[in-house]
C-alpha positions in Angstrom: -99.3 129.6 28.8 -98.8 133.3 29.3 -96.7 135.3 26.9 -94.5 138.4 27.7 -93.2 140.5 24.9 -90.4 143.0 25.8 -89.6 145.8 23.5 -86.2 147.5 23.9 -82.8 148.2 22.5 -79.5 146.5 23.1 -77.2 148.2 25.6 -80.1 150.0 27.3 -79.6 149.8 31.1 -83.3 150.2 31.8 -84.1 147.4 29.4 -81.5 145.2 31.2 -83.3 146.0 34.5 -86.6 145.1 32.9 -85.2 141.7 31.9 -84.0 141.0 35.4 -87.4 142.0 36.9 -89.3 139.7 34.4 -87.1 136.8 35.4 -87.6 137.4 39.1 -91.4 137.5 38.6 -91.4 134.3 36.5 -89.4 132.5 39.2 -92.3 133.0 41.7 -94.9 131.4 39.4 -95.9 127.8 39.1 -97.0 127.9 35.5 -95.0 128.4 32.2 -94.4 131.8 30.8 -92.8 132.5 27.4 -90.7 135.6 27.0 -89.9 137.2 23.7 -87.4 140.1 23.5 -87.7 142.3 20.4 -84.9 144.7 19.7 -85.2 145.2 15.9 -86.5 148.7 15.1 -88.7 147.5 12.3 -90.5 145.0 14.6 -90.7 147.4 17.5 -92.5 149.9 15.2 -95.2 147.3 14.4 -96.2 147.4 18.1 -96.8 151.1 18.1 -96.0 151.1 21.9 -95.4 154.8 22.3 -92.0 154.5 23.9 -89.3 152.1 25.2 -88.9 149.9 27.0 -92.4 148.5 26.6 -94.1 145.4 28.1 -96.9 143.4 26.5 -98.6 140.5 28.3 -100.6 138.2 26.0 -100.7 141.0 23.4 -101.9 143.7 25.7 -99.7 146.7 26.4 -99.0 146.9 30.2 -96.2 149.3 30.6 -94.3 151.9 28.6 -91.1 153.9 29.5 -90.8 152.2 33.0 -89.8 149.0 34.7 -92.8 147.6 36.5 -92.3 146.0 39.9 -92.1 142.2 40.3 -95.5 142.3 42.0 -97.1 144.0 39.0 -95.8 141.3 36.6 -97.1 138.6 38.9 -100.5 140.2 39.0 -100.6 140.6 35.2 -99.5 137.0 34.7 -102.0 135.6 37.1 -104.9 137.4 35.4 -107.3 134.9 33.9 -105.2 132.1 35.3 -107.4 129.2 36.3 
């Protein structure tokens, strides 16, 4: 299973767009993906992401301060997929 971790804050329009994009990407896949949303400042700081919103796939930072395209998410999630 692949894991996506989203770092952001409640009420952020960019973070809301990010959520929608992630869901759209997951709908195109034929394998399970777990999504964790982190909004607590203390937990966000532990990731040392460098900005918000931030996206981690399987623990690797993939995007900061932007909303990746659906195709980018699909590519990241298919990496190392057998």
